[in-house]
C-alpha positions, 0 to 999 in steps of 0.5 A: 364811207359808204359800201361802193366806196370802200369796195372800190379801194380794191381797184387798182384805177387806169392813169389815176393818183392812186392817193388822191383818188382813194382820199377823194372817192370813186365817181361812180356811173349808174346808167346812161341814154342818149349824150347823157351819163347818170352817177349813182347819187342821181346827178346827171351830166352831158358827156363831152368826151364819149366815155373815152373817146369811144361811146361814138354813136352815143348811148343806148342804141337799141340796134345795138344792144340788141345785136349783142343780146341776139348774139350772147343766146346764140353763140356767145364765144368762139375762136379764132385760133386753128381755122375756127371762126364765127360768122359775126367776126368774119362778116367784120373782115369783109367790112373793114376791109372794103371801109378801109383805105386802099390796100389794107385787104387783112385784119388781126383782131385784138382786144383794144387799141394798146394790143392793136398797136403792139400787135402792128409792131409784132407783125413789122417785126415778122415781116421784116425777119421773114423777108430777110431783114432782120436789122430792121428793129427801129421804130419812130414816133413823134413827141406828145404822141399816144399808142397806148399803155402796154409794155411795147407800145407805151415806149412809142407813146410819147407822155411823161407820166406813161414812161416814168418808172416803166423803163420805156422808151426802149434803145428801138424807140425813137421819137421827133418833134410833134408837127405842133402848130401852135408851139413848134421850135420852127414857128407858126407857119405851117408850111415851115413845120410840115418842112421841118417835120420831113426834115427831122424824120429824114434825119432820125432814120439817117442817125440810125440807120436807114437798114435798121429803121423798120417804121414812122408810127403816127395819129392823124390829130394826136389825141391824148398829147393835147388834140394836136392838128397837124399842118394839112398835107401832113400825113401825105408828106409823111407817105411819100417821106416814109417811101422814099426812105424804105419805112412802113407807116403805121397810122393809129386811128384808134381815136380818129377812127369811126366818123370822130373826124367826120369821115370814116378814117381820118386818113381819107382827109389826105387820101392816104393809105397806111402800110398798117393801120390801128382801131379800137374804141368806135369800132363797137363805139364802147359797148364791148371791147375790140380793136384791129390791127389793118395790114397790107397786102404786101405785108400779108403775103410776106407773113403768110408765105413766112408759114409755107411749111405749116408753121403758124403765125405765132400770134392771137389773143383767146378774145381776138375776134369775139363774136359778141364783139363783133355782132356789136361792131357791125351793128356800129357800123350800120349806124354809122353808114345809115347817117350817123356818120352825115350827122357827125359832119354836119353837127360837127361843123358848127360844133368846131364853129361854136367853140372856136369863138372861145378865142375871144376869151383872154384866157384861151390861147387857142381852139383846134379840131376837126369834125367831133375831136377838139381841143381847148388850150388856155393861155396866161397870155395870148400874145407870148403863148405862156402856159398858166402856172401849173399849179392852179390847175386851172383845167381841173377846176374848170372841169370840176365846175363844169361837172358840178354845172352838168358836163363833163369833159377831159382836162389834160395835165397842161391845161388842154381841155379835150372834146369828142362828142358822140355823133347823134349831137344835136346843134341844141346839144353843142349850144349846152356844151358851150353854155356850160363850158363858158360860164365855167371857164369865166367863173373860174377863171375870171376872164374876158372877152377881148 
């Protein structure tokens, strides 16, 4: 065992089967450039997952690095507590308020996606207590959704591994069926799925009691649950349903934000303004930790008024609004606004078109996605949509083969392959991705074109 492998035994890696990892050892990255990663052994791979859905701008962007260096030299830390702040964080809050869907005028900064969700939940609780509706404590999410792995948010996440032995969901956390067109109980008709989803939310709220339900939380596209694209009109229908039922809408754009699906935020596809919106990942393109929870004017006004006697809003973290992270975020937004979003949209159309051709393989049940976000679902039978035998671990084997050939992506536990290329990809880069992926699928499964 190398010295690095020995040292790695002390790191409890996130979302990792620890004994398997202990036996196998770590794949340690050494450097990165453009769209490529290089490990400590010199093996170079194209990163088709943007790190962890986050390096939206790609690696080695000089303007981001320069902004970080300048800020480190000028002001490496500044608290946001007690009325203090820094120029980069103030500028960033203003920019996000201007870029966000209408009405989301106020920003609560944090370190990442999980605590952005926790901040949303805490803020909603505070809001309803402040306006004299303390019974509204229940939250509803969807099956297969992901809202972080924190003590609170993990209960709204609906993936078994994040619940096992963690005593979540809590009694105030609930889930309805995911709007999953390929496998929904209402069948494949998208209009029927949309109707069934609205009905399920209404039914769940009535079951709990409208006076007890605080909010519904969802992703515009379900990410870690398998890159599931809901029927068109989903967010708009959910917005109308929440309004009708008197509950708040939290939209989790931690994965879908910052050009991942095309526009700056996925809410823009349907012109929806949520009451709260969570952000992270692409906010800094993964160059530094940062998250943000955007809240409506109505919510801000209520929590501000609750402290009219001089009592602080008792929420925050040491690194919230960190000046270096904020400087990095501002430099990243500059890249998005000066051509990177457009490139992601143009290349995203090509990416979706090329990837969709894989549906002509007998092992591929469905290809789905939007922009630079996609999932490929493997099946044992295209007609029955039966899953492959889980013990075969086809997704993991395809990933291992592709990695050896120079490509890395995500293999979910249920044989769905996930892709989130950075917005600086070219069409030639997409061609390389498709070539290696197709070769790897056929080599591992013996798949044939149909």
